Every structure is written in structure tokens, then in C-alpha cells.
C-alpha positions as a Markdown table, in Angstrom:
| # | Residue | x | y | z |
|---|---|---|---|---|
| 1 | Met | 11.9 | -7.7 | -24.2 |
| 2 | Asp | 9.3 | -9.0 | -26.4 |
| 3 | Asn | 11.5 | -12.3 | -26.0 |
| 4 | Glu | 10.5 | -12.4 | -22.6 |
| 5 | Arg | 6.5 | -11.9 | -23.4 |
| 6 | Pro | 4.6 | -14.5 | -21.7 |
| 7 | Glu | 2.8 | -16.7 | -24.1 |
| 8 | Trp | -0.4 | -16.1 | -22.6 |
| 9 | Leu | 0.2 | -12.0 | -23.0 |
| 10 | Ser | -1.5 | -12.8 | -26.4 |
| 11 | Asn | -4.0 | -10.9 | -28.6 |
| 12 | Asn | -7.0 | -12.5 | -27.6 |
| 13 | Phe | -6.0 | -11.7 | -24.0 |
| 14 | Ile | -5.5 | -8.0 | -24.8 |
| 15 | Lys | -9.0 | -8.2 | -26.3 |
| 16 | Ser | -11.2 | -9.8 | -23.6 |
| 17 | Ala | -9.5 | -7.3 | -21.5 |
| 18 | Leu | -10.8 | -4.5 | -23.5 |
| 19 | Lys | -14.1 | -6.0 | -24.1 |
| 20 | Ser | -14.6 | -5.4 | -20.2 |
| 21 | Arg | -14.6 | -1.6 | -21.2 |
| 22 | Asn | -16.8 | -2.1 | -24.6 |
| 23 | Ile | -13.6 | -1.1 | -27.0 |
| 24 | Ser | -12.9 | -4.3 | -28.3 |
| 25 | Asn | -15.8 | -4.4 | -30.9 |
| 26 | Gly | -14.2 | -4.2 | -34.5 |
| 27 | Ile | -10.9 | -3.9 | -33.6 |
| 28 | Lys | -7.6 | -5.3 | -35.5 |
| 29 | Ile | -4.4 | -5.3 | -33.0 |
| 30 | Ile | -1.5 | -4.2 | -35.2 |
| 31 | Asn | 1.1 | -4.8 | -32.8 |
| 32 | Ile | 1.8 | -5.4 | -28.7 |
| 33 | Val | 4.9 | -4.0 | -27.6 |
| 34 | Val | 6.1 | -5.5 | -23.9 |
| 35 | Ser | 8.4 | -4.1 | -21.4 |
| 36 | Arg | 9.3 | -4.0 | -17.7 |
| 37 | Ala | 7.5 | -1.3 | -16.0 |
| 38 | Val | 9.2 | -2.4 | -12.6 |
| 39 | Ser | 12.9 | -3.0 | -13.1 |
| 40 | Lys | 14.2 | -6.0 | -11.7 |
| 41 | Gly | 14.9 | -6.1 | -8.0 |
| 42 | Asn | 12.5 | -3.2 | -7.4 |
| 43 | Asn | 9.6 | -5.2 | -7.3 |
| 44 | Tyr | 8.0 | -7.0 | -4.6 |
| 45 | Met | 5.1 | -9.6 | -5.2 |
| 46 | Ser | 4.2 | -9.0 | -8.8 |
| 47 | Asp | 6.2 | -8.8 | -12.0 |
| 48 | Val | 4.9 | -5.7 | -13.7 |
| 49 | Tyr | 4.4 | -5.3 | -17.4 |
| 50 | Arg | 4.3 | -2.0 | -19.4 |
| 51 | Val | 2.0 | -2.7 | -22.6 |
| 52 | Lys | 1.4 | -0.4 | -25.5 |
| 53 | Val | -1.4 | -1.9 | -27.6 |
| 54 | Glu | -1.5 | -0.5 | -31.2 |
| 55 | Tyr | -4.9 | -0.9 | -33.3 |
| 56 | Met | -7.2 | 0.0 | -35.8 |
| 57 | Gln | -11.1 | 0.1 | -35.2 |
| 58 | Gly | -14.1 | 0.1 | -37.7 |
| 59 | Leu | -14.2 | -0.6 | -41.2 |
| 60 | Gly | -12.0 | 1.6 | -43.3 |
| 61 | Asn | -10.4 | 3.2 | -40.6 |
| 62 | Gln | -6.7 | 3.2 | -41.1 |
| 63 | Asn | -5.9 | 5.7 | -38.3 |
| 64 | Leu | -3.5 | 3.8 | -35.8 |
| 65 | Met | -4.7 | 4.3 | -32.2 |
| 66 | Glu | -3.0 | 3.3 | -29.0 |
| 67 | Ile | -3.8 | 2.1 | -25.5 |
| 68 | Pro | -1.4 | 2.0 | -22.6 |
| 69 | Leu | -1.6 | -1.1 | -20.2 |
| 70 | Ile | 0.0 | -2.0 | -17.3 |
| 71 | Val | -0.3 | -5.9 | -16.5 |
| 72 | Lys | 0.3 | -7.2 | -12.9 |
| 73 | Val | 1.9 | -10.9 | -12.8 |
| 74 | Pro | 1.9 | -12.6 | -9.3 |
| 75 | Ile | 5.7 | -13.7 | -8.5 |
| 76 | Arg | 5.9 | -17.3 | -7.7 |
| 77 | Gly | 8.5 | -19.2 | -5.9 |
| 78 | Gly | 10.1 | -19.0 | -2.7 |
| 79 | Leu | 8.4 | -16.6 | -0.2 |
| 80 | Ser | 6.1 | -15.3 | -2.8 |
| 81 | Asp | 4.3 | -18.3 | -2.4 |
| 82 | Lys | 3.9 | -17.7 | 1.1 |
| 83 | Met | 2.3 | -14.0 | 0.3 |
| 84 | Ile | 0.0 | -15.5 | -2.1 |
| 85 | Gln | -1.3 | -18.3 | 0.7 |
| 86 | Phe | -1.8 | -15.1 | 2.7 |
| 87 | Gly | -4.7 | -14.2 | 0.1 |
| 88 | Thr | -3.1 | -11.0 | -1.4 |
| 89 | Ile | -3.6 | -11.8 | -5.0 |
| 90 | Asp | -7.3 | -13.1 | -4.5 |
| 91 | Lys | -8.0 | -9.7 | -2.7 |
| 92 | Glu | -6.3 | -7.5 | -5.3 |
| 93 | Val | -8.4 | -9.3 | -8.0 |
| 94 | Met | -11.7 | -8.6 | -5.5 |
| 95 | Ile | -10.8 | -5.0 | -5.1 |
| 96 | Tyr | -10.8 | -4.3 | -8.8 |
| 97 | Lys | -13.4 | -6.9 | -10.0 |
| 98 | Glu | -15.9 | -6.1 | -7.1 |
| 99 | Phe | -14.9 | -3.4 | -4.7 |
| 100 | Leu | -13.9 | -0.4 | -7.0 |
| 101 | Pro | -16.8 | -0.4 | -9.7 |
| 102 | Glu | -19.1 | -0.3 | -6.8 |
| 103 | Leu | -17.1 | 2.6 | -5.2 |
| 104 | Ser | -17.2 | 4.6 | -8.2 |
| 105 | Leu | -20.7 | 4.6 | -8.2 |
| 106 | Val | -20.8 | 6.4 | -4.5 |
| 107 | Leu | -18.0 | 8.8 | -6.1 |
| 108 | Gly | -20.1 | 9.6 | -9.1 |
| 109 | Glu | -16.6 | 9.8 | -11.0 |
| 110 | Tyr | -15.6 | 6.7 | -12.4 |
| 111 | Asp | -12.2 | 5.7 | -11.8 |
| 112 | Lys | -10.8 | 9.3 | -10.1 |
| 113 | Leu | -8.8 | 7.6 | -7.3 |
| 114 | Thr | -7.6 | 4.7 | -8.8 |
| 115 | Pro | -6.4 | 3.6 | -12.5 |
| 116 | Lys | -8.8 | 2.5 | -14.9 |
| 117 | Ser | -8.9 | -1.5 | -14.5 |
| 118 | Tyr | -10.0 | -4.2 | -17.4 |
| 119 | Leu | -11.1 | -7.6 | -16.5 |
| 120 | Ser | -8.6 | -10.6 | -17.2 |
| 121 | Asn | -9.3 | -13.9 | -17.9 |
| 122 | Glu | -5.8 | -15.1 | -16.4 |
| 123 | Glu | -6.2 | -16.4 | -12.8 |
| 124 | Gly | -4.8 | -13.9 | -10.6 |
| 125 | Ile | -3.3 | -11.4 | -13.3 |
| 126 | Ile | -4.6 | -7.5 | -13.2 |
| 127 | Val | -4.7 | -5.4 | -16.1 |
| 128 | Met | -5.3 | -1.7 | -15.6 |
| 129 | Glu | -4.4 | 2.0 | -17.4 |
| 130 | Asp | -0.7 | 2.8 | -17.2 |
| 131 | Leu | -0.9 | 6.0 | -15.4 |
| 132 | Ser | 2.6 | 7.1 | -16.6 |
| 133 | Phe | 0.8 | 7.8 | -20.3 |
| 134 | His | -1.1 | 10.6 | -18.3 |
| 135 | Gly | 1.9 | 11.6 | -16.4 |
| 136 | Tyr | 1.6 | 9.9 | -13.1 |
| 137 | Lys | 4.7 | 9.2 | -11.4 |
| 138 | Met | 6.0 | 8.1 | -7.8 |
| 139 | Ala | 7.6 | 10.9 | -5.9 |
| 140 | Asn | 11.3 | 10.7 | -5.0 |
| 141 | Arg | 11.6 | 7.6 | -2.8 |
| 142 | Thr | 14.8 | 8.4 | -0.4 |
| 143 | Gln | 13.7 | 12.3 | 0.1 |
| 144 | Arg | 10.2 | 11.5 | 1.0 |
| 145 | Leu | 6.9 | 13.2 | 1.1 |
| 146 | Asp | 6.8 | 17.0 | 1.8 |
| 147 | Phe | 4.0 | 18.9 | 2.8 |
| 148 | Asp | 2.5 | 19.7 | -0.3 |
| 149 | His | 2.4 | 15.8 | -1.4 |
| 150 | Cys | 1.1 | 14.7 | 2.3 |
| 151 | Val | -1.6 | 17.1 | 1.7 |
| 152 | Leu | -2.8 | 15.9 | -1.5 |
| 153 | Ala | -2.4 | 12.2 | -0.5 |
| 154 | Leu | -4.2 | 12.6 | 2.7 |
| 155 | Lys | -7.0 | 14.4 | 0.7 |
| 156 | Ser | -7.2 | 11.6 | -1.5 |
| 157 | Ile | -7.3 | 8.9 | 1.2 |
| 158 | Ala | -9.8 | 10.8 | 3.1 |
| 159 | Lys | -12.2 | 10.8 | -0.3 |
| 160 | Phe | -11.4 | 6.9 | -0.5 |
| 161 | His | -12.2 | 6.5 | 3.3 |
| 162 | Ala | -15.5 | 8.6 | 3.1 |
| 163 | Ala | -16.7 | 6.7 | -0.1 |
| 164 | Ser | -16.1 | 3.3 | 1.6 |
| 165 | Val | -18.3 | 4.5 | 4.4 |
| 166 | Ile | -21.1 | 5.1 | 2.5 |
| 167 | Leu | -20.6 | 2.0 | 0.3 |
| 168 | His | -20.7 | 0.1 | 3.9 |
| 169 | Glu | -23.9 | 1.7 | 4.7 |
| 170 | Lys | -25.5 | 0.2 | 1.5 |
| 171 | Asn | -23.2 | -3.1 | 1.3 |
| 172 | Pro | -21.4 | -3.8 | 4.4 |
| 173 | Glu | -20.8 | -7.2 | 3.2 |
| 174 | Leu | -18.7 | -6.2 | 0.5 |
| 175 | Val | -16.5 | -3.6 | 2.1 |
| 176 | Glu | -15.6 | -6.3 | 5.1 |
| 177 | Lys | -15.1 | -8.9 | 2.8 |
| 178 | Val | -12.7 | -6.8 | 0.9 |
| 179 | Gly | -11.3 | -5.6 | 4.2 |
| 180 | Lys | -11.0 | -8.7 | 5.7 |
| 181 | Glu | -7.7 | -9.1 | 7.8 |
| 182 | Leu | -5.1 | -11.4 | 6.3 |
| 183 | Phe | -2.2 | -11.0 | 8.5 |
| 184 | Phe | -2.8 | -9.6 | 11.8 |
| 185 | His | -5.8 | -11.3 | 13.5 |
| 186 | Lys | -6.3 | -13.1 | 16.6 |
| 187 | Asn | -7.3 | -16.2 | 14.9 |
| 188 | Leu | -4.3 | -16.4 | 12.4 |
| 189 | Lys | -2.1 | -18.1 | 15.0 |
| 190 | Glu | 0.0 | -19.4 | 12.6 |
| 191 | Asn | 0.8 | -15.8 | 11.5 |
| 192 | Glu | 2.3 | -15.3 | 15.2 |
| 193 | Phe | 6.0 | -14.9 | 13.7 |
| 194 | Leu | 4.9 | -11.6 | 11.7 |
| 195 | Gly | 4.4 | -9.9 | 15.1 |
| 196 | Ser | 7.9 | -10.5 | 16.1 |
| 197 | Cys | 10.0 | -11.2 | 13.4 |
| 198 | Gln | 10.7 | -7.3 | 12.2 |
| 199 | Ile | 11.6 | -6.5 | 15.9 |
| 200 | Glu | 14.2 | -9.2 | 16.3 |
| 201 | Leu | 15.5 | -8.0 | 13.2 |
| 202 | Ile | 16.1 | -4.5 | 14.3 |
| 203 | Gly | 17.0 | -6.0 | 17.8 |
| 204 | His | 19.9 | -7.8 | 16.2 |
| 205 | Glu | 21.1 | -4.7 | 14.3 |
| 206 | Leu | 20.9 | -2.7 | 17.2 |
| 207 | Glu | 23.5 | -4.7 | 18.9 |
| 208 | Thr | 26.0 | -4.0 | 16.2 |
| 209 | Trp | 25.4 | 0.1 | 16.6 |
| 210 | Pro | 27.2 | 1.7 | 19.1 |
| 211 | Glu | 24.3 | 4.0 | 20.2 |
| 212 | Gly | 21.8 | 1.5 | 19.6 |
| 213 | Lys | 22.8 | -0.8 | 22.6 |
| 214 | Glu | 20.8 | 1.3 | 25.1 |
| 215 | Phe | 17.6 | 0.3 | 23.4 |
| 216 | Ala | 18.6 | -3.4 | 22.3 |
| 217 | Lys | 17.4 | -5.1 | 25.6 |
| 218 | Asp | 14.0 | -3.4 | 25.6 |
| 219 | Ile | 13.5 | -4.2 | 21.9 |
| 220 | Trp | 14.2 | -7.6 | 22.4 |
| 221 | Gly | 11.4 | -7.5 | 25.3 |
| 222 | Leu | 8.8 | -6.4 | 22.7 |
| 223 | Thr | 9.4 | -9.6 | 20.8 |
| 224 | Asp | 7.0 | -11.9 | 23.0 |
| 225 | Lys | 4.1 | -9.3 | 23.0 |
| 226 | Gly | 4.4 | -8.2 | 19.5 |
| 227 | Trp | 1.8 | -10.2 | 17.9 |
| 228 | Lys | -0.9 | -8.8 | 20.5 |
| 229 | Leu | 0.3 | -5.2 | 19.9 |
| 230 | Met | -0.1 | -5.6 | 16.5 |
| 231 | Thr | -3.5 | -7.4 | 16.3 |
| 232 | Asp | -4.6 | -4.8 | 18.9 |
| 233 | Ala | -3.3 | -1.9 | 16.6 |
| 234 | Val | -4.8 | -3.0 | 13.1 |
| 235 | Gln | -8.4 | -4.6 | 14.5 |
| 236 | Ala | -11.6 | -2.9 | 13.8 |
| 237 | Lys | -13.9 | -2.1 | 17.2 |
| 238 | Glu | -17.3 | -2.6 | 16.9 |
| 239 | Asn | -18.4 | 0.9 | 18.3 |
| 240 | Glu | -15.5 | 2.8 | 16.4 |
| 241 | Phe | -15.5 | 4.9 | 13.4 |
| 242 | Asn | -14.3 | 2.5 | 10.6 |
| 243 | Val | -13.2 | 2.7 | 7.2 |
| 244 | Leu | -11.6 | 0.5 | 4.7 |
| 245 | Asn | -8.0 | 1.2 | 5.0 |
| 246 | His | -5.8 | 0.8 | 1.8 |
| 247 | Gly | -3.9 | -1.1 | 4.1 |
| 248 | Asp | -0.3 | -0.3 | 2.3 |
| 249 | Phe | -0.8 | 3.4 | 2.3 |
| 250 | Trp | 3.2 | 4.3 | 1.8 |
| 251 | Leu | 5.2 | 6.5 | -0.6 |
| 252 | Thr | 5.5 | 3.3 | -3.2 |
| 253 | Asn | 1.6 | 3.0 | -3.7 |
| 254 | Ile | 0.9 | 6.8 | -4.0 |
| 255 | Leu | 1.5 | 7.9 | -7.6 |
| 256 | Phe | 1.5 | 12.1 | -8.6 |
| 257 | Lys | 1.1 | 14.0 | -11.7 |
| 258 | Tyr | 3.1 | 17.3 | -11.7 |
| 259 | Glu | 2.6 | 20.6 | -13.0 |
| 260 | Asn | 5.9 | 23.1 | -13.1 |
| 261 | Gly | 7.4 | 20.7 | -10.6 |
| 262 | Lys | 4.5 | 21.0 | -8.3 |
| 263 | Pro | 1.9 | 17.6 | -7.4 |
| 264 | Ile | -1.2 | 18.4 | -8.4 |
| 265 | Lys | -3.0 | 15.3 | -8.5 |
| 266 | Val | -2.9 | 11.7 | -6.6 |
| 267 | Lys | -4.1 | 8.3 | -8.0 |
| 268 | Leu | -4.0 | 5.0 | -5.1 |
| 269 | Val | -2.7 | 1.7 | -6.7 |
| 270 | Asp | -1.9 | -1.9 | -4.9 |
| 271 | Leu | -4.8 | -2.2 | -2.5 |
| 272 | Gln | -4.2 | -6.0 | -2.0 |
| 273 | Gln | -4.0 | -5.5 | 1.5 |
| 274 | Ser | -7.1 | -3.1 | 2.4 |
| 275 | Arg | -8.4 | -3.7 | 5.8 |
| 276 | Tyr | -11.5 | -2.5 | 7.5 |
| 277 | Ser | -10.8 | -0.9 | 10.7 |
| 278 | Ser | -10.1 | 2.7 | 12.1 |
| 279 | Pro | -8.7 | 5.2 | 9.5 |
| 280 | Ala | -5.8 | 5.9 | 12.4 |
| 281 | Val | -4.3 | 2.6 | 10.5 |
| 282 | Asp | -3.7 | 4.4 | 7.2 |
| 283 | Leu | -2.6 | 7.4 | 8.9 |
| 284 | Leu | 0.3 | 6.2 | 11.1 |
| 285 | Phe | 1.5 | 3.8 | 8.2 |
| 286 | Phe | 1.5 | 6.8 | 6.0 |
| 287 | Met | 3.2 | 9.3 | 8.5 |
| 288 | Tyr | 5.7 | 7.4 | 10.0 |
| 289 | Gly | 6.9 | 5.6 | 6.7 |
| 290 | Ser | 6.7 | 8.2 | 4.0 |
| 291 | Ile | 6.8 | 11.6 | 5.1 |
| 292 | Gln | 9.8 | 14.1 | 5.6 |
| 293 | Glu | 11.0 | 13.8 | 9.3 |
| 294 | Glu | 10.6 | 17.7 | 9.4 |
| 295 | Val | 6.9 | 17.6 | 8.6 |
| 296 | Leu | 6.4 | 14.7 | 10.7 |
| 297 | Asn | 7.7 | 16.8 | 13.7 |
| 298 | Asn | 6.4 | 20.0 | 13.1 |
| 299 | Lys | 3.1 | 19.8 | 10.7 |
| 300 | Lys | 1.9 | 16.4 | 12.0 |
| 301 | Asp | -1.1 | 18.0 | 13.7 |
| 302 | Glu | -2.0 | 20.4 | 11.0 |
| 303 | Leu | -2.2 | 17.2 | 8.2 |
| 304 | Ile | -4.5 | 15.3 | 10.7 |
| 305 | Lys | -6.7 | 18.3 | 10.9 |
| 306 | Ile | -6.8 | 18.2 | 6.8 |
| 307 | Tyr | -7.5 | 14.8 | 6.8 |
| 308 | Leu | -10.4 | 15.1 | 9.2 |
| 309 | Gln | -11.8 | 18.2 | 7.5 |
| 310 | Thr | -11.6 | 16.5 | 3.9 |
| 311 | Leu | -13.0 | 13.4 | 5.3 |
| 312 | Asn | -16.1 | 15.0 | 6.7 |
| 313 | Glu | -16.4 | 17.4 | 4.1 |
| 314 | Tyr | -16.9 | 14.2 | 1.6 |
| 315 | Leu | -19.2 | 12.3 | 4.3 |
| 316 | Glu | -21.6 | 15.5 | 3.9 |
| 317 | Lys | -21.9 | 15.6 | 0.4 |
| 318 | Tyr | -22.1 | 12.0 | 0.0 |
| 319 | Glu | -25.1 | 12.3 | 2.7 |
| 320 | Ser | -24.4 | 10.2 | 5.3 |
| 321 | Pro | -25.1 | 11.0 | 8.8 |
| 322 | Lys | -21.7 | 9.6 | 10.2 |
| 323 | Arg | -18.9 | 12.3 | 11.0 |
| 324 | Leu | -15.6 | 11.6 | 12.7 |
| 325 | Glu | -14.8 | 13.8 | 15.5 |
| 326 | Glu | -11.3 | 14.8 | 16.5 |
| 327 | Ala | -11.2 | 13.6 | 19.8 |
| 328 | Glu | -12.1 | 9.9 | 18.8 |
| 329 | Leu | -9.7 | 10.2 | 15.9 |
| 330 | Leu | -6.7 | 11.2 | 18.4 |
| 331 | Lys | -7.5 | 8.6 | 20.2 |
| 332 | Ser | -7.9 | 6.0 | 18.0 |
| 333 | Leu | -4.1 | 7.4 | 17.0 |
| 334 | Glu | -2.8 | 7.2 | 20.5 |
| 335 | Glu | -4.2 | 3.7 | 21.2 |
| 336 | Arg | -2.9 | 2.2 | 17.9 |
| 337 | Asp | 0.6 | 3.6 | 17.9 |
| 338 | Phe | 2.8 | 0.6 | 18.0 |
| 339 | Tyr | 1.7 | 0.5 | 14.3 |
| 340 | Ala | 4.0 | 3.8 | 14.0 |
| 341 | Phe | 6.7 | 1.5 | 15.3 |
| 342 | Tyr | 5.9 | -1.1 | 13.0 |
| 343 | Ala | 5.9 | 1.7 | 9.8 |
| 344 | Thr | 9.3 | 2.6 | 11.0 |
| 345 | Leu | 10.4 | -1.1 | 11.1 |
| 346 | Thr | 8.9 | -1.7 | 7.5 |
| 347 | Ser | 8.3 | 0.9 | 5.1 |
| 348 | Leu | 10.5 | 3.7 | 6.3 |
| 349 | Ala | 13.2 | 1.3 | 5.9 |
| 350 | Val | 12.6 | 0.4 | 2.7 |
| 351 | Val | 12.0 | 4.0 | 1.7 |
| 352 | Leu | 15.8 | 5.1 | 3.2 |
| 353 | Ser | 17.5 | 2.0 | 1.8 |
| 354 | Glu | 20.4 | 2.5 | -0.6 |
| 355 | Ser | 19.4 | -1.2 | -1.9 |
| 356 | Thr | 17.2 | -2.4 | -4.3 |
| 357 | Phe | 14.0 | -4.6 | -2.9 |
| 358 | Leu | 14.6 | -8.2 | -2.1 |
| 359 | Glu | 13.4 | -10.6 | -4.3 |
| 360 | Leu | 11.0 | -12.8 | -2.5 |
| 361 | Lys | 11.2 | -15.4 | -4.7 |
| 362 | Glu | 14.9 | -16.0 | -4.2 |
| 363 | Met | 14.1 | -16.2 | -0.4 |
| 364 | Thr | 12.8 | -19.2 | 1.7 |
| 365 | Glu | 11.3 | -19.7 | 5.1 |
| 366 | Asp | 15.1 | -20.5 | 6.3 |
| 367 | Asp | 15.8 | -17.0 | 5.9 |
| 368 | Ile | 13.2 | -16.1 | 8.2 |
| 369 | Asn | 13.6 | -18.7 | 10.7 |
| 370 | Asn | 17.4 | -17.2 | 10.7 |
| 371 | Leu | 16.8 | -13.9 | 11.4 |
| 372 | Lys | 20.1 | -13.1 | 12.8 |
| 373 | Asn | 21.5 | -13.5 | 9.1 |
| 374 | Cys | 18.4 | -12.6 | 7.3 |
| 375 | Pro | 18.9 | -10.4 | 4.4 |
| 376 | Phe | 16.3 | -8.2 | 5.4 |
| 377 | Arg | 18.7 | -6.4 | 7.9 |
| 378 | Lys | 20.2 | -5.1 | 5.3 |
| 379 | Tyr | 16.8 | -2.3 | 5.0 |
| 380 | Phe | 18.3 | -1.4 | 8.3 |
| 381 | Gln | 22.2 | -0.3 | 7.2 |
| 382 | Ser | 21.6 | 2.9 | 5.6 |
| 383 | Asp | 23.1 | 5.8 | 8.0 |
| 384 | Ile | 20.1 | 8.1 | 7.4 |
| 385 | Tyr | 18.0 | 5.2 | 8.7 |
| 386 | Lys | 20.0 | 4.8 | 11.6 |
| 387 | Gln | 20.0 | 8.4 | 12.5 |
| 388 | Ile | 16.4 | 8.4 | 12.1 |
| 389 | Phe | 15.0 | 5.4 | 14.1 |
| 390 | Leu | 17.5 | 6.5 | 17.1 |
| 391 | Gln | 15.9 | 10.1 | 17.0 |
| 392 | Arg | 12.5 | 8.4 | 17.2 |
| 393 | Met | 13.2 | 6.0 | 19.7 |
| 394 | Lys | 14.8 | 8.9 | 21.8 |
| 395 | Asn | 11.9 | 11.3 | 21.1 |
| 396 | Thr | 8.9 | 9.3 | 21.0 |
| 397 | Phe | 9.1 | 4.9 | 20.9 |
| 398 | Ser | 11.1 | 5.0 | 24.4 |
| 399 | Lys | 8.0 | 6.9 | 25.9 |
| 400 | Lys | 5.2 | 4.8 | 24.9 |
| 401 | Arg | 3.4 | 2.6 | 27.3 |
| 402 | Trp | 3.9 | -0.6 | 25.5 |
| 403 | Phe | 7.8 | -0.1 | 25.5 |
| 404 | Lys | 8.8 | -0.7 | 28.9 |
| 405 | Asn | 5.4 | -1.3 | 31.0 |
| 406 | Gly | 4.0 | -4.0 | 29.4 |
| 407 | Ile | 1.0 | -3.6 | 26.9 |
């Protein structure tokens, strides 16, 4: 892998990053070992490198020490450039550089929710601790999350949300800046295709499923109103209880630490799609994109109560006068339930896919413009996804107010 090591990933780059944590003085870097943290075909918007730094520090100190790091580098080319134009890279840098240090002051527990980060002197490149060194890893993707995993994940996001409420009371400009909507906002008319492309993709696919044809016509009927449904689902309402949502809260962005096979701790990663809105946005995306069907069908209400209790406990701990009432949260979940459908079309399809992730740099806007033959359709083609999608259509989505009767 060192043959592929980028030229900028030098001793000086590493020293500069370590300096931001006050650990570079007097160190002598002995070796830097670089490998891919994510295999080709399983990344999305960034190349992710695992970097092991071996060094000595202090005069006369011959003890070899080690710091394990993760370095995220934006992927360039093809549709990756389109994602960068949306502002995702700039937002993630802002999150780590400006927001998380302020959030840690609220928590009083530095770096407990997210990996420790280091400042980078290269534009768009993010340096953080390698959580795998401490035993954190992603849960089994295709099995999805069981009840125990869900409880830990929801308690963690509840703490994150509560801390963002406190920080918003102290510094609303910062929270709303990092929570600015990048994709689904009524003023971003150039993004309207995002509201319909996934719907059109599943529409084409349903026409090839024997049991899917009964829903195809009504699915196609959603394409013209997909943009409004999405913007309504994610936008903040002035008189509503709002938090900084993770924005991409699904299985691949939640790392767990295990003890005797049981999950015991959680870290949140990849915050580049954060949005300031109702916590219902994160909850719907998580529940309909990452958790086992048995848990969703039988334990959803219990999970919502666990989230709500944890959120309000932390609000009290952080001495906020605000509380989120159960009735308000349930109302918001119902009003924004199109986002559950969106999660089913996006994150769930990827979670259940038997294929590797598509590489955006190898795709162009022509692939999006020709949706009937778009490579993204492969995510809808696993047998388990077809089964779950049809079950959700019959039992849930086909009964929603927005499915047949307009918005």
C-alpha cells in the first residue's frame, strides 16, 4: 500500500496534525505505515486510509510509541464532484474543526460521542483517531441491528441531540450553520431531481417484479411531488423542537464496541449531512434503514420511548429548560413519515444489497439522466430487499396520506 501513499501524506503532514493535540513537540517519526481502511468498492464519497504512526518523543527516549489514525480524502471525478459541489466535504471539516470542540464543552466529556479529530493542513482532508484500535467496528450490515444495538445507538444520538440543544441556546449561529440543509430545501430548485430519482428507480424496478406491478402506478404518481414531500420532511419548523440531526444516521455510520459478543459502547462517524430540524428526521432514517424487521414491527414504540427518556434526561442534566413531549415527537414522526419511505429506498436498499457500493467517481450525470438503466438499480434487486419492500408497501406505505391522495 505504501506504493500508493499520497505525496502529501508526509512526516510534516502528520506532525502538523499531531500538533493540534499538543503531542508533536520533540517527536521523531520513525515510520508511517499506510493501508486502506475501506476496500475499493465499499466507499462512497471518500478514500479512507489507515495510518499507523511510529515515533519516539523526548531526548534520550528510545521507547517506540504508536498513534493509529484514519485519514479521509475526498474522491474526485464523476458524480463525486457533484457531491462535493453540494458542500458535504466543507461541512464535515467544519463539524470537526468548529462544532465538535464546542459540543464537547457542553458534554464535559471530550470526544466521547465521536472519534478524536486532528487539524489538517490539506484542504478537505480529515484526520481522526482509528477507532478500530480501541475495538470499535461496524455491526453486520446485512443482518441489520437487533434490539440491543438499537438501544445503544438511540441513547447515543439522544445525547448528541440534547447537547446540540444546549449549544444552540448558547451559539445558535454555529449550530444552524453546520445544520444548513445541503440537499432538500425549497430554495435549492436545482436539486429537484433528488426528490424523484429514487422514486423513478424503484418504479422501473417494480415493473419487473410479479408482485410489484400493483404498486408501480401509484409509485410513479409520487415522482411529481417527491421534491415537496422531501423538503417538507426535513425542513425545520420554527415552533417545533429542533436539534442538530446527524443527517446520515444509519448502520454504516455507527461503530460499536463489543464485550463477550454484546455491544457496550457506540461512536458516531460521518457527519457531513447534518441538518438542523426535528429529531424525527434521524429517528425515521435510522428505524427504516438499519434495524431488523422484527424490531421495527414489534419494538418501535419502546425504542421511541427509550430515545425520548434519554433525551430529556440529558436536557435536565445539562440544565436546559426545554423538554420534548411524547405527543410532539409522535406528531412530528407522523408528519414526516415520507422520510421513512425515503430511507427504505436508500439506506435499506444498500444495507441489504449483496453488491459492493457503487463508486461515484466512475459514474456520470448521464447515469442519473437514464434512470431505467441506472447502475443504482442493482441495490433493489436482492431477494430479501424485494420481500421487505413489498411487505412495507402493503402494511404501511400504501396506507399513507401521501401515497394515493396527494400531499
